[in-house]
C-alpha positions as CSV (number, residue, x, y, z in Angstrom):
1,M,-58.8,-39.3,-40.4
2,K,-56.9,-38.0,-37.4
3,I,-53.6,-39.7,-36.4
4,A,-53.3,-40.7,-32.7
5,R,-50.7,-38.5,-31.2
6,W,-50.2,-39.0,-27.4
7,I,-49.2,-36.1,-25.2
8,K,-47.7,-36.7,-21.7
9,F,-49.8,-35.7,-18.7
10,P,-49.2,-33.9,-16.3
11,E,-46.4,-32.0,-18.2
12,S,-49.1,-30.9,-20.7
13,Q,-52.8,-30.6,-20.2
14,P,-55.8,-30.3,-22.6
15,E,-56.7,-26.8,-23.6
16,E,-60.4,-27.2,-22.7
17,S,-62.7,-29.5,-20.6
18,G,-64.2,-32.4,-22.3
19,L,-63.9,-36.1,-23.2
20,Y,-60.5,-37.4,-24.3
21,V,-59.0,-40.8,-25.0
22,V,-56.3,-41.4,-22.4
23,N,-53.7,-44.0,-21.3
24,W,-54.5,-45.1,-17.8
25,K,-52.2,-47.2,-15.6
26,I,-54.1,-49.4,-13.2
27,N,-52.5,-52.4,-11.4
28,N,-49.3,-51.9,-13.4
29,V,-51.2,-52.3,-16.7
30,Y,-51.8,-49.5,-19.2
31,I,-55.2,-49.4,-20.8
32,T,-56.9,-47.0,-23.1
33,V,-60.1,-45.4,-21.9
34,L,-62.4,-42.5,-22.5
35,S,-62.2,-39.9,-19.7
36,F,-63.5,-36.5,-18.9
37,F,-60.9,-33.7,-18.2
38,D,-62.1,-30.8,-16.0
39,R,-59.9,-27.8,-16.8
40,N,-60.9,-26.0,-13.6
41,T,-59.7,-28.8,-11.3
42,K,-57.0,-30.1,-13.7
43,R,-58.2,-33.7,-13.0
44,W,-59.5,-36.7,-15.0
45,Y,-62.8,-38.3,-14.2
46,D,-64.6,-41.5,-15.3
47,C,-66.6,-40.5,-18.4
48,N,-69.8,-42.2,-16.9
49,D,-69.4,-41.0,-13.3
50,R,-68.1,-37.4,-12.9
51,E,-67.7,-38.1,-9.1
52,K,-65.1,-40.9,-9.7
53,L,-61.6,-39.5,-10.0
54,L,-59.1,-41.4,-12.2
55,E,-55.6,-41.5,-10.9
56,G,-52.7,-42.8,-13.0
57,I,-53.4,-41.0,-16.3
58,N,-50.0,-40.7,-18.0
59,A,-50.9,-39.5,-21.6
60,F,-53.9,-38.3,-23.7
61,N,-54.8,-37.9,-27.3
62,P,-55.2,-34.1,-27.8
63,F,-58.2,-34.4,-30.1
64,K,-61.4,-33.9,-28.0
65,V,-64.1,-36.6,-28.5
66,I,-67.3,-35.0,-29.6
67,P,-70.4,-37.1,-28.7
68,P,-72.9,-37.7,-31.6
69,V,-75.8,-35.3,-31.8
């Protein structure tokens, strides 16, 4: 079992591209969502729509989410 440990963004960024659990502030409410981080652009995207940029990510769990095989 991995303990959730949040790291602040943008001060720190994930080491590699992939799916991460993030804290996202939307309409002054923080929610936890699954998001895709692109290391090349240093931006977060909707995990279902890589065209949709997510603004307001303030923290992420450093453990990358690995989809089931």
